[in-house]
N, C-alpha and C positions, 0 to 999 in steps of 0.2 A: 773260501772257496769249497765249494763241495768237490771232494774226489772222484774219480769215476767207479771206484770201489763201492765210496758209499751211496753212491747214486742207484748202482745195481744190486745195492743187499737191501735198497728200500724198496725197488722195484721187485726185488724176490720176495719181502713181506708183504707188498701190497698184492700180489697175485698170490700168494698163499693163502692170504683171509677172503681175497674175492673172486681168485678163478680167475684163467686167462692160460694164456701160452708164457712159459719161462723165457727169458732170453734177451742178449743184446744182438738186435737186427747190425746196426751199424758204430760199432766205438768210435770211429772219427768224429759221426755226428752229434753223438753223447759229447763226447771232449769240448766240441766246438759250443753247443749248448751251456756247457758248463762254464766256458771258459766268458762267454760274450760278456756279461755283465762286468768285466773288469778288464774287456778292451780299453787301452788308451790311443789315442792320437797326440804325437809329440810326449807331453807330460801329462796333459788333460785327459781326464775319465771321460770317455764318451756316452756313458752312463752317471752321471754325477750323484745323483742321490739314491737313497735307499729303496725308494718306490722305484725307479726307472730302471736300478739293477734285477730288481724282481721281477718284474716286467718282463724285463729280456730275457731273463731265465727260462718263465713259462711260457712265453711265445717262442723259443728257440726250442723247449722240449715237445712241447705239442705240434708244430711245424715239420720238425725236422724228423720225427716219428723214428728214435734211434732203438726202441724195442720192439720186439716183436709182437706183444700187444701192453694193455696197462699205459699206455703213454699220457692219458689226460689223468688218470689216478696218479701217476707216478711224478708229472708234473705241478698238478697240484700241492701235494706232500711238498716238495721240494721248496716253493713257494713258500708254504706257510711255516717251512722250516728256518729261509733264510730273514722271513720277515721277525720270528719270535726271535730269532738270535740278534736281531738289531732293534729288540722292544715294541715292534709291530705288531698286529693282527688282523684277519679280516675278522669284521661284526656284523655278519648280514645272516638272510634265512638259508638253510639247505638249498632250498629251490634257486635263490638268487647266484647260489656258488656254484650249482649245477649249470645255470644259465650262460656265468661269466666264464665257465670252464669250455664250454660248446662253442660258445662265440667266438673264443680266443680260436678254438682247432680248425671252427671251419673257415675262419678266415673274415669273419664278420665283425672283428672288433680291432680297429685300428691301434698301433702302440699306443698313441695318446690316452685313448677308451680303456687300456688295459691298466695303463700307469693310475688313471683317477678311480 
């Protein structure tokens, strides 16, 4: 699981690299987004697969907007880090990655579409 501190550091580096406003707007929303992939009901994972966990992470960051700025950039990096930690990655063009993130942020992708 990615800690709040780690997520805020990643956000800080994205803002330093690409510009924008620093800061966390809502720590509770950030904590919720980071915890969502690991929620359970009873003793069953709500998001059983690595891809479902990754999808719930990026969707929560992009929809909850925990940061003042840079939510899409930070959410994408958190997604990639989680995938890489689990020996997975995204192999597609920059344009397709951009479209993927924009569609999530604008609510045009269902959870199932994010997973696939």
